[in-house]
PADRENZA-531964 format. One record per residue (C-alpha): residue number from 1; residue in one letter; x, y, z. Coordinates in steps of 0.1 Angstrom, whole numbers, plus 5000, padded with zeros to 4 digits. Layout:
<atoms>
resi: NUM resn: a u: X v: Y w: Z
...
</atoms>
This chain:
<atoms>
resi: 1 resn: m u: 8126 v: 7699 w: 6863
resi: 2 resn: r u: 8152 v: 7703 w: 6890
resi: 3 resn: s u: 8150 v: 7678 w: 6918
resi: 4 resn: s u: 8155 v: 7690 w: 6954
resi: 5 resn: q u: 8161 v: 7657 w: 6970
resi: 6 resn: h u: 8182 v: 7627 w: 6960
resi: 7 resn: d u: 8188 v: 7594 w: 6978
resi: 8 resn: p u: 8225 v: 7593 w: 6986
resi: 9 resn: q u: 8226 v: 7556 w: 6980
resi: 10 resn: t u: 8211 v: 7535 w: 6951
resi: 11 resn: t u: 8209 v: 7497 w: 6953
resi: 12 resn: a u: 8209 v: 7476 w: 6921
resi: 13 resn: a u: 8186 v: 7447 w: 6931
resi: 14 resn: e u: 8198 v: 7424 w: 6904
resi: 15 resn: t u: 8234 v: 7425 w: 6915
resi: 16 resn: g u: 8230 v: 7433 w: 6951
resi: 17 resn: t u: 8257 v: 7461 w: 6948
resi: 18 resn: t u: 8254 v: 7495 w: 6964
resi: 19 resn: f u: 8271 v: 7526 w: 6952
resi: 20 resn: e u: 8273 v: 7562 w: 6963
resi: 21 resn: r u: 8253 v: 7587 w: 6944
resi: 22 resn: v u: 8265 v: 7622 w: 6936
resi: 23 resn: p u: 8252 v: 7645 w: 6965
resi: 24 resn: d u: 8231 v: 7675 w: 6957
resi: 25 resn: n u: 8250 v: 7708 w: 6953
resi: 26 resn: p u: 8229 v: 7738 w: 6964
resi: 27 resn: i u: 8255 v: 7764 w: 6954
resi: 28 resn: p u: 8241 v: 7790 w: 6929
resi: 29 resn: v u: 8256 v: 7789 w: 6894
resi: 30 resn: l u: 8265 v: 7818 w: 6871
resi: 31 resn: i u: 8272 v: 7809 w: 6835
resi: 32 resn: y u: 8292 v: 7836 w: 6817
resi: 33 resn: l u: 8289 v: 7841 w: 6779
resi: 34 resn: p u: 8318 v: 7863 w: 6770
resi: 35 resn: g u: 8322 v: 7888 w: 6742
resi: 36 resn: l u: 8341 v: 7878 w: 6711
resi: 37 resn: g u: 8373 v: 7893 w: 6722
resi: 38 resn: r u: 8400 v: 7873 w: 6740
resi: 39 resn: s u: 8413 v: 7898 w: 6765
resi: 40 resn: a u: 8420 v: 7885 w: 6800
resi: 41 resn: k u: 8392 v: 7905 w: 6816
resi: 42 resn: n u: 8367 v: 7890 w: 6792
resi: 43 resn: t u: 8367 v: 7857 w: 6812
resi: 44 resn: a u: 8346 v: 7842 w: 6839
resi: 45 resn: d u: 8377 v: 7842 w: 6862
resi: 46 resn: t u: 8379 v: 7880 w: 6861
resi: 47 resn: v u: 8341 v: 7883 w: 6865
resi: 48 resn: a u: 8344 v: 7861 w: 6896
resi: 49 resn: d u: 8371 v: 7885 w: 6910
resi: 50 resn: m u: 8349 v: 7915 w: 6903
resi: 51 resn: i u: 8319 v: 7899 w: 6920
resi: 52 resn: a u: 8339 v: 7890 w: 6951
resi: 53 resn: k u: 8351 v: 7926 w: 6954
resi: 54 resn: s u: 8316 v: 7940 w: 6949
resi: 55 resn: l u: 8303 v: 7917 w: 6976
resi: 56 resn: d u: 8329 v: 7930 w: 6999
resi: 57 resn: l u: 8312 v: 7964 w: 6998
resi: 58 resn: r u: 8281 v: 7948 w: 7013
resi: 59 resn: d u: 8300 v: 7931 w: 7041
resi: 60 resn: s u: 8319 v: 7951 w: 7067
resi: 61 resn: a u: 8343 v: 7922 w: 7073
resi: 62 resn: h u: 8355 v: 7924 w: 7036
resi: 63 resn: r u: 8361 v: 7887 w: 7034
resi: 64 resn: f u: 8346 v: 7876 w: 7001
resi: 65 resn: t u: 8372 v: 7859 w: 6978
resi: 66 resn: a u: 8373 v: 7842 w: 6945
resi: 67 resn: e u: 8395 v: 7811 w: 6942
resi: 68 resn: a u: 8402 v: 7785 w: 6917
resi: 69 resn: s u: 8378 v: 7755 w: 6916
resi: 70 resn: h u: 8400 v: 7724 w: 6918
resi: 71 resn: d u: 8373 v: 7698 w: 6926
resi: 72 resn: v u: 8345 v: 7710 w: 6904
resi: 73 resn: v u: 8334 v: 7685 w: 6877
resi: 74 resn: t u: 8330 v: 7705 w: 6845
resi: 75 resn: p u: 8297 v: 7699 w: 6827
resi: 76 resn: t u: 8298 v: 7693 w: 6789
resi: 77 resn: g u: 8302 v: 7726 w: 6770
resi: 78 resn: l u: 8313 v: 7746 w: 6800
resi: 79 resn: t u: 8346 v: 7756 w: 6815
resi: 80 resn: a u: 8348 v: 7756 w: 6853
resi: 81 resn: s u: 8359 v: 7790 w: 6866
resi: 82 resn: k u: 8365 v: 7804 w: 6901
resi: 83 resn: t u: 8343 v: 7799 w: 6931
resi: 84 resn: v u: 8332 v: 7829 w: 6951
resi: 85 resn: l u: 8336 v: 7822 w: 6988
resi: 86 resn: g u: 8318 v: 7840 w: 7017
resi: 87 resn: p u: 8332 v: 7852 w: 7050
resi: 88 resn: d u: 8329 v: 7817 w: 7064
resi: 89 resn: r u: 8349 v: 7802 w: 7035
resi: 90 resn: k u: 8318 v: 7785 w: 7022
resi: 91 resn: p u: 8310 v: 7788 w: 6985
resi: 92 resn: v u: 8282 v: 7813 w: 6976
resi: 93 resn: l u: 8285 v: 7813 w: 6938
resi: 94 resn: q u: 8301 v: 7790 w: 6913
resi: 95 resn: l u: 8311 v: 7804 w: 6879
resi: 96 resn: f u: 8313 v: 7786 w: 6846
resi: 97 resn: q u: 8320 v: 7799 w: 6811
resi: 98 resn: l u: 8303 v: 7789 w: 6779
resi: 99 resn: d u: 8327 v: 7793 w: 6751
resi: 100 resn: y u: 8304 v: 7795 w: 6722
resi: 101 resn: r u: 8331 v: 7811 w: 6701
resi: 102 resn: a u: 8345 v: 7778 w: 6687
resi: 103 resn: a u: 8328 v: 7785 w: 6654
resi: 104 resn: l u: 8343 v: 7820 w: 6652
resi: 105 resn: e u: 8380 v: 7830 w: 6648
resi: 106 resn: e u: 8402 v: 7837 w: 6677
resi: 107 resn: s u: 8409 v: 7873 w: 6685
resi: 108 resn: p u: 8439 v: 7894 w: 6695
resi: 109 resn: t u: 8418 v: 7924 w: 6704
resi: 110 resn: a u: 8397 v: 7931 w: 6734
resi: 111 resn: f u: 8364 v: 7939 w: 6717
resi: 112 resn: a u: 8361 v: 7920 w: 6685
resi: 113 resn: p u: 8372 v: 7888 w: 6668
resi: 114 resn: s u: 8404 v: 7884 w: 6650
resi: 115 resn: v u: 8413 v: 7900 w: 6617
resi: 116 resn: g u: 8395 v: 7880 w: 6590
resi: 117 resn: p u: 8383 v: 7901 w: 6560
resi: 118 resn: g u: 8409 v: 7918 w: 6539
resi: 119 resn: a u: 8408 v: 7955 w: 6530
resi: 120 resn: i u: 8385 v: 7949 w: 6500
resi: 121 resn: k u: 8359 v: 7930 w: 6521
resi: 122 resn: a u: 8362 v: 7955 w: 6549
resi: 123 resn: g u: 8354 v: 7983 w: 6525
resi: 124 resn: f u: 8325 v: 7964 w: 6511
resi: 125 resn: l u: 8311 v: 7958 w: 6546
resi: 126 resn: a u: 8315 v: 7995 w: 6554
resi: 127 resn: l u: 8298 v: 8005 w: 6522
resi: 128 resn: q u: 8270 v: 7980 w: 6529
resi: 129 resn: g u: 8266 v: 7994 w: 6564
resi: 130 resn: i u: 8262 v: 8030 w: 6550
resi: 131 resn: l u: 8236 v: 8018 w: 6525
resi: 132 resn: w u: 8217 v: 8000 w: 6552
resi: 133 resn: w u: 8220 v: 8031 w: 6574
resi: 134 resn: v u: 8199 v: 8050 w: 6549
resi: 135 resn: g u: 8171 v: 8025 w: 6554
resi: 136 resn: a u: 8175 v: 8027 w: 6591
resi: 137 resn: l u: 8172 v: 8065 w: 6594
resi: 138 resn: r u: 8135 v: 8065 w: 6604
resi: 139 resn: r u: 8137 v: 8034 w: 6627
resi: 140 resn: p u: 8134 v: 8043 w: 6664
resi: 141 resn: a u: 8159 v: 8018 w: 6679
resi: 142 resn: k u: 8187 v: 8045 w: 6681
resi: 143 resn: t u: 8186 v: 8083 w: 6683
resi: 144 resn: a u: 8197 v: 8106 w: 6656
resi: 145 resn: r u: 8230 v: 8113 w: 6674
resi: 146 resn: t u: 8238 v: 8077 w: 6676
resi: 147 resn: k u: 8229 v: 8072 w: 6639
resi: 148 resn: l u: 8252 v: 8101 w: 6631
resi: 149 resn: q u: 8281 v: 8085 w: 6649
resi: 150 resn: l u: 8274 v: 8052 w: 6632
resi: 151 resn: v u: 8276 v: 8067 w: 6597
resi: 152 resn: l u: 8307 v: 8087 w: 6606
resi: 153 resn: g u: 8324 v: 8056 w: 6618
resi: 154 resn: l u: 8314 v: 8036 w: 6587
resi: 155 resn: s u: 8325 v: 8065 w: 6564
resi: 156 resn: c u: 8359 v: 8068 w: 6581
resi: 157 resn: a u: 8364 v: 8030 w: 6578
resi: 158 resn: l u: 8355 v: 8032 w: 6541
resi: 159 resn: a u: 8378 v: 8062 w: 6536
resi: 160 resn: l u: 8407 v: 8044 w: 6552
resi: 161 resn: v u: 8402 v: 8013 w: 6531
resi: 162 resn: v u: 8402 v: 8035 w: 6500
resi: 163 resn: a u: 8433 v: 8052 w: 6512
resi: 164 resn: a u: 8450 v: 8019 w: 6516
resi: 165 resn: l u: 8441 v: 8008 w: 6481
resi: 166 resn: v u: 8453 v: 8041 w: 6467
resi: 167 resn: a u: 8487 v: 8036 w: 6485
resi: 168 resn: f u: 8489 v: 8002 w: 6469
resi: 169 resn: v u: 8483 v: 8017 w: 6435
resi: 170 resn: a u: 8510 v: 8043 w: 6441
resi: 171 resn: l u: 8534 v: 8015 w: 6452
resi: 172 resn: l u: 8528 v: 7997 w: 6419
resi: 173 resn: t u: 8535 v: 8029 w: 6399
resi: 174 resn: t u: 8566 v: 8037 w: 6419
resi: 175 resn: l u: 8580 v: 8002 w: 6411
resi: 176 resn: g u: 8573 v: 8008 w: 6374
resi: 177 resn: l u: 8549 v: 7980 w: 6371
resi: 178 resn: q u: 8527 v: 7982 w: 6341
resi: 179 resn: v u: 8491 v: 7975 w: 6351
resi: 180 resn: g u: 8466 v: 7981 w: 6323
resi: 181 resn: w u: 8437 v: 7992 w: 6344
resi: 182 resn: l u: 8457 v: 8019 w: 6362
resi: 183 resn: d u: 8456 v: 8042 w: 6332
resi: 184 resn: k u: 8419 v: 8036 w: 6327
resi: 185 resn: t u: 8411 v: 8042 w: 6363
resi: 186 resn: f u: 8435 v: 8069 w: 6375
resi: 187 resn: g u: 8448 v: 8084 w: 6343
resi: 188 resn: a u: 8484 v: 8084 w: 6330
resi: 189 resn: e u: 8512 v: 8071 w: 6353
resi: 190 resn: d u: 8525 v: 8106 w: 6358
resi: 191 resn: k u: 8491 v: 8117 w: 6372
resi: 192 resn: v u: 8488 v: 8087 w: 6395
resi: 193 resn: a u: 8516 v: 8099 w: 6417
resi: 194 resn: a u: 8501 v: 8134 w: 6418
resi: 195 resn: w u: 8466 v: 8121 w: 6425
resi: 196 resn: t u: 8478 v: 8100 w: 6454
resi: 197 resn: l u: 8500 v: 8127 w: 6469
resi: 198 resn: g u: 8469 v: 8144 w: 6484
resi: 199 resn: i u: 8457 v: 8113 w: 6500
resi: 200 resn: s u: 8492 v: 8106 w: 6515
resi: 201 resn: s u: 8496 v: 8141 w: 6527
resi: 202 resn: l u: 8465 v: 8138 w: 6548
resi: 203 resn: g u: 8481 v: 8109 w: 6566
resi: 204 resn: l u: 8453 v: 8085 w: 6557
resi: 205 resn: t u: 8476 v: 8058 w: 6546
resi: 206 resn: i u: 8496 v: 8061 w: 6579
resi: 207 resn: t u: 8463 v: 8061 w: 6598
resi: 208 resn: w u: 8453 v: 8030 w: 6580
resi: 209 resn: a u: 8485 v: 8012 w: 6590
resi: 210 resn: k u: 8479 v: 8022 w: 6626
resi: 211 resn: l u: 8442 v: 8012 w: 6628
resi: 212 resn: r u: 8442 v: 7983 w: 6603
resi: 213 resn: k u: 8439 v: 7956 w: 6629
resi: 214 resn: d u: 8410 v: 7972 w: 6648
resi: 215 resn: l u: 8392 v: 7982 w: 6617
resi: 216 resn: l u: 8394 v: 7947 w: 6601
resi: 217 resn: a u: 8384 v: 7932 w: 6634
resi: 218 resn: l u: 8354 v: 7954 w: 6635
resi: 219 resn: a u: 8346 v: 7943 w: 6600
resi: 220 resn: l u: 8346 v: 7907 w: 6611
resi: 221 resn: l u: 8325 v: 7916 w: 6641
resi: 222 resn: t u: 8299 v: 7931 w: 6617
resi: 223 resn: e u: 8301 v: 7900 w: 6596
resi: 224 resn: s u: 8295 v: 7878 w: 6626
resi: 225 resn: l u: 8265 v: 7899 w: 6637
resi: 226 resn: i u: 8250 v: 7895 w: 6602
resi: 227 resn: r u: 8256 v: 7858 w: 6602
resi: 228 resn: f u: 8241 v: 7854 w: 6637
resi: 229 resn: a u: 8211 v: 7876 w: 6630
resi: 230 resn: k u: 8203 v: 7857 w: 6599
resi: 231 resn: n u: 8210 v: 7824 w: 6616
resi: 232 resn: e u: 8233 v: 7814 w: 6587
resi: 233 resn: d u: 8245 v: 7778 w: 6590
resi: 234 resn: v u: 8221 v: 7775 w: 6620
resi: 235 resn: l u: 8248 v: 7795 w: 6640
resi: 236 resn: a u: 8223 v: 7810 w: 6665
resi: 237 resn: d u: 8205 v: 7777 w: 6670
resi: 238 resn: t u: 8238 v: 7758 w: 6675
resi: 239 resn: i u: 8248 v: 7782 w: 6703
resi: 240 resn: t u: 8215 v: 7778 w: 6720
resi: 241 resn: r u: 8218 v: 7740 w: 6718
resi: 242 resn: r u: 8252 v: 7741 w: 6734
resi: 243 resn: l u: 8238 v: 7762 w: 6763
resi: 244 resn: d u: 8209 v: 7737 w: 6766
resi: 245 resn: h u: 8233 v: 7708 w: 6768
resi: 246 resn: a u: 8254 v: 7726 w: 6795
resi: 247 resn: v u: 8223 v: 7734 w: 6816
resi: 248 resn: n u: 8211 v: 7698 w: 6813
resi: 249 resn: d u: 8245 v: 7685 w: 6824
resi: 250 resn: l u: 8244 v: 7708 w: 6854
resi: 251 resn: t u: 8210 v: 7696 w: 6866
resi: 252 resn: d u: 8218 v: 7660 w: 6858
resi: 253 resn: g u: 8250 v: 7665 w: 6879
resi: 254 resn: h u: 8228 v: 7674 w: 6909
resi: 255 resn: w u: 8234 v: 7712 w: 6909
resi: 256 resn: i u: 8201 v: 7721 w: 6925
resi: 257 resn: g u: 8208 v: 7758 w: 6933
resi: 258 resn: p u: 8197 v: 7787 w: 6911
resi: 259 resn: i u: 8212 v: 7789 w: 6877
resi: 260 resn: h u: 8219 v: 7824 w: 6863
resi: 261 resn: l u: 8230 v: 7836 w: 6829
resi: 262 resn: l u: 8254 v: 7866 w: 6823
resi: 263 resn: g u: 8261 v: 7877 w: 6787
resi: 264 resn: y u: 8285 v: 7905 w: 6777
resi: 265 resn: s u: 8285 v: 7921 w: 6742
resi: 266 resn: f u: 8280 v: 7894 w: 6716
resi: 267 resn: g u: 8275 v: 7869 w: 6744
resi: 268 resn: s u: 8245 v: 7889 w: 6756
resi: 269 resn: l u: 8230 v: 7886 w: 6721
resi: 270 resn: a u: 8235 v: 7849 w: 6723
resi: 271 resn: t u: 8218 v: 7849 w: 6757
resi: 272 resn: y u: 8188 v: 7867 w: 6743
resi: 273 resn: e u: 8186 v: 7843 w: 6714
resi: 274 resn: a u: 8187 v: 7813 w: 6737
resi: 275 resn: m u: 8160 v: 7825 w: 6761
resi: 276 resn: f u: 8138 v: 7841 w: 6734
resi: 277 resn: p u: 8144 v: 7819 w: 6703
resi: 278 resn: r u: 8126 v: 7822 w: 6670
resi: 279 resn: t u: 8096 v: 7800 w: 6668
resi: 280 resn: t u: 8111 v: 7784 w: 6637
resi: 281 resn: s u: 8140 v: 7771 w: 6658
resi: 282 resn: l u: 8118 v: 7744 w: 6673
resi: 283 resn: v u: 8138 v: 7742 w: 6705
resi: 284 resn: g u: 8123 v: 7727 w: 6736
resi: 285 resn: v u: 8116 v: 7746 w: 6768
resi: 286 resn: v u: 8129 v: 7721 w: 6794
resi: 287 resn: p u: 8165 v: 7734 w: 6798
resi: 288 resn: a u: 8153 v: 7770 w: 6799
resi: 289 resn: q u: 8130 v: 7763 w: 6828
resi: 290 resn: s u: 8161 v: 7758 w: 6850
resi: 291 resn: i u: 8173 v: 7793 w: 6844
resi: 292 resn: d u: 8164 v: 7818 w: 6872
resi: 293 resn: t u: 8178 v: 7851 w: 6859
resi: 294 resn: m u: 8194 v: 7866 w: 6829
resi: 295 resn: v u: 8218 v: 7897 w: 6828
resi: 296 resn: t u: 8230 v: 7913 w: 6797
resi: 297 resn: i u: 8258 v: 7939 w: 6796
resi: 298 resn: g u: 8266 v: 7960 w: 6765
resi: 299 resn: c u: 8241 v: 7941 w: 6745
resi: 300 resn: p u: 8240 v: 7951 w: 6707
resi: 301 resn: l u: 8203 v: 7942 w: 6703
resi: 302 resn: d u: 8193 v: 7978 w: 6695
resi: 303 resn: l u: 8220 v: 7980 w: 6668
resi: 304 resn: v u: 8207 v: 7947 w: 6653
resi: 305 resn: r u: 8171 v: 7958 w: 6652
resi: 306 resn: l u: 8180 v: 7992 w: 6639
resi: 307 resn: y u: 8192 v: 7975 w: 6607
resi: 308 resn: a u: 8169 v: 7945 w: 6609
resi: 309 resn: p u: 8137 v: 7954 w: 6629
resi: 310 resn: e u: 8122 v: 7920 w: 6621
resi: 311 resn: y u: 8149 v: 7903 w: 6642
resi: 312 resn: v u: 8128 v: 7905 w: 6674
resi: 313 resn: d u: 8096 v: 7893 w: 6657
resi: 314 resn: g u: 8083 v: 7857 w: 6657
resi: 315 resn: r u: 8099 v: 7847 w: 6690
resi: 316 resn: a u: 8087 v: 7828 w: 6721
resi: 317 resn: a u: 8097 v: 7831 w: 6758
resi: 318 resn: r u: 8111 v: 7797 w: 6768
resi: 319 resn: n u: 8109 v: 7807 w: 6805
resi: 320 resn: p u: 8080 v: 7833 w: 6808
resi: 321 resn: g u: 8089 v: 7841 w: 6844
resi: 322 resn: l u: 8126 v: 7849 w: 6837
resi: 323 resn: a u: 8139 v: 7881 w: 6853
resi: 324 resn: w u: 8160 v: 7900 w: 6828
resi: 325 resn: t u: 8183 v: 7929 w: 6838
resi: 326 resn: n u: 8201 v: 7948 w: 6810
resi: 327 resn: v u: 8230 v: 7972 w: 6817
resi: 328 resn: f u: 8241 v: 7998 w: 6792
resi: 329 resn: n u: 8263 v: 8029 w: 6788
resi: 330 resn: q u: 8247 v: 8056 w: 6767
resi: 331 resn: a u: 8281 v: 8064 w: 6752
resi: 332 resn: d u: 8286 v: 8028 w: 6740
resi: 333 resn: v u: 8273 v: 8027 w: 6705
resi: 334 resn: f u: 8271 v: 7989 w: 6706
resi: 335 resn: a u: 8250 v: 7988 w: 6739
resi: 336 resn: s u: 8212 v: 7989 w: 6741
resi: 337 resn: n u: 8188 v: 8004 w: 6765
resi: 338 resn: l u: 8160 v: 7985 w: 6748
resi: 339 resn: k u: 8140 v: 8018 w: 6744
resi: 340 resn: d u: 8129 v: 8033 w: 6711
resi: 341 resn: g u: 8139 v: 8068 w: 6703
resi: 342 resn: d u: 8159 v: 8075 w: 6734
resi: 343 resn: d u: 8194 v: 8063 w: 6741
resi: 344 resn: t u: 8198 v: 8082 w: 6774
resi: 345 resn: g u: 8171 v: 8068 w: 6796
resi: 346 resn: a u: 8165 v: 8032 w: 6809
resi: 347 resn: g u: 8135 v: 8015 w: 6794
resi: 348 resn: a u: 8122 v: 7985 w: 6776
resi: 349 resn: a u: 8110 v: 7982 w: 6741
resi: 350 resn: d u: 8090 v: 7954 w: 6726
resi: 351 resn: v u: 8119 v: 7929 w: 6724
resi: 352 resn: v u: 8101 v: 7900 w: 6741
resi: 353 resn: p u: 8068 v: 7885 w: 6732
resi: 354 resn: t u: 8041 v: 7900 w: 6753
resi: 355 resn: g u: 8009 v: 7885 w: 6739
resi: 356 resn: g u: 7997 v: 7917 w: 6724
resi: 357 resn: a u: 7976 v: 7922 w: 6693
resi: 358 resn: g u: 7986 v: 7900 w: 6665
resi: 359 resn: a u: 8005 v: 7875 w: 6687
resi: 360 resn: a u: 7998 v: 7839 w: 6681
resi: 361 resn: d u: 7979 v: 7821 w: 6709
resi: 362 resn: d u: 8006 v: 7794 w: 6712
resi: 363 resn: i u: 8035 v: 7819 w: 6716
resi: 364 resn: a u: 8047 v: 7820 w: 6752
resi: 365 resn: t u: 8050 v: 7856 w: 6766
resi: 366 resn: g u: 8076 v: 7869 w: 6789
resi: 367 resn: r u: 8084 v: 7896 w: 6815
resi: 368 resn: a u: 8096 v: 7930 w: 6803
resi: 369 resn: p u: 8133 v: 7935 w: 6809
resi: 370 resn: e u: 8147 v: 7961 w: 6833
resi: 371 resn: s u: 8173 v: 7983 w: 6818
resi: 372 resn: v u: 8197 v: 8002 w: 6840
resi: 373 resn: r u: 8222 v: 8029 w: 6829
resi: 374 resn: y u: 8259 v: 8026 w: 6839
resi: 375 resn: l u: 8280 v: 8059 w: 6841
resi: 376 resn: d u: 8269 v: 8094 w: 6830
resi: 377 resn: q u: 8287 v: 8094 w: 6797
resi: 378 resn: e u: 8269 v: 8106 w: 6766
resi: 379 resn: i u: 8276 v: 8097 w: 6731
resi: 380 resn: a u: 8296 v: 8122 w: 6711
resi: 381 resn: v u: 8317 v: 8125 w: 6680
resi: 382 resn: r u: 8348 v: 8126 w: 6701
resi: 383 resn: h u: 8341 v: 8090 w: 6711
resi: 384 resn: l u: 8343 v: 8079 w: 6675
resi: 385 resn: l u: 8378 v: 8065 w: 6679
resi: 386 resn: l u: 8372 v: 8053 w: 6714
resi: 387 resn: t u: 8343 v: 8029 w: 6706
resi: 388 resn: g u: 8362 v: 7998 w: 6715
resi: 389 resn: h u: 8375 v: 8013 w: 6747
resi: 390 resn: i u: 8341 v: 8025 w: 6759
resi: 391 resn: h u: 8325 v: 7991 w: 6750
resi: 392 resn: a u: 8352 v: 7974 w: 6771
resi: 393 resn: g u: 8348 v: 7997 w: 6800
resi: 394 resn: y u: 8320 v: 7981 w: 6821
resi: 395 resn: w u: 8347 v: 7966 w: 6842
resi: 396 resn: t u: 8385 v: 7967 w: 6841
resi: 397 resn: d u: 8400 v: 7952 w: 6872
resi: 398 resn: a u: 8390 v: 7943 w: 6908
resi: 399 resn: s u: 8406 v: 7975 w: 6922
resi: 400 resn: k u: 8382 v: 7998 w: 6904
resi: 401 resn: a u: 8344 v: 8005 w: 6904
resi: 402 resn: s u: 8323 v: 7985 w: 6879
resi: 403 resn: c u: 8288 v: 7977 w: 6869
resi: 404 resn: f u: 8289 v: 7946 w: 6892
resi: 405 resn: d u: 8283 v: 7967 w: 6923
resi: 406 resn: r u: 8247 v: 7970 w: 6911
resi: 407 resn: l u: 8243 v: 7933 w: 6900
resi: 408 resn: v u: 8257 v: 7911 w: 6927
resi: 409 resn: g u: 8225 v: 7910 w: 6947
resi: 410 resn: i u: 8209 v: 7892 w: 6918
resi: 411 resn: w u: 8232 v: 7862 w: 6922
resi: 412 resn: v u: 8241 v: 7863 w: 6959
resi: 413 resn: p u: 8213 v: 7876 w: 6982
resi: 414 resn: a u: 8223 v: 7898 w: 7011
resi: 415 resn: t u: 8215 v: 7870 w: 7035
resi: 416 resn: a u: 8244 v: 7850 w: 7021
</atoms>
């Protein structure tokens, strides 16, 4: 438990020495769990800037700022980010970032990890997604319109991968290379060029060259989601443990103010996993008791449970009183409103243990999350090629509106 009072001096009786103890720090803390992308805006520093600008809208003096934290001791597992200062230049919120992505590959894109799988593996993942989609048709986590966009996206990815392979075959034929399986697969060599002409004339191979990085990055994002959902190599449990160590270091370091979690995209799924772990994970509850609120933005939880509905089963609330706010854009295919059968309205599905029928007596129950919708965009086929852009659009820079205008009161009360 967090202590509210500490003696500023401690005396060692056996040595007669006296040393200064670290003073209590009542500043509220916000721990940011970023998405998998490595863009500049997907950092706690940018989040701090956005929060400061949003706080300005509540204060007529417009004097909230976010500045670098030069004298903040960084707890284990966290990176010290900017401090949000109030009109009197006193800190009102300290930001840290939990970079859980060390086990994942670095990314050159804004919305997904770096290019990892090759074309063959990307095609396999797309085909696997289509097959899983058939089984997900009747599941309520997403609406029919969203499911249609998903299968169109997967089909386009698969088609582009096939086009790239066809272009490779045509290249081998043009170079006059004798490959035995070409004749068996595509026919005689003179037919190979004609067969590939139609594919090339449609511009698919050109499109593949243009979109290759994003498509393969999306394939690795899918692969990461699968690994995380299945807890392969105890990936999910390891991230939870890193967060626990970070929270313990904060409380041991005499941070006695409220501690908040903010997860974006994949980071929001990691936040959910940490606060509502599988009962088989055998994690303790002590670190989670120090968490006051949890905010998720663009959380892909509905996408995961569309394909694996059992993912939300067999969990316990580590902090039953935790307040959870979830932000979604209905046009964002990755985001979740946590509501079955309706992607347009805000709601809350059974994604936290509630103690209902069939629940074990020893499973801790939790509060229902509050989902709030951001923007009036609706999902449409025209958004198919803009998925990454929409998913990255909850905030851009401090000069523009963002979803933080609705959230800052959670972390910095108006009285601050």
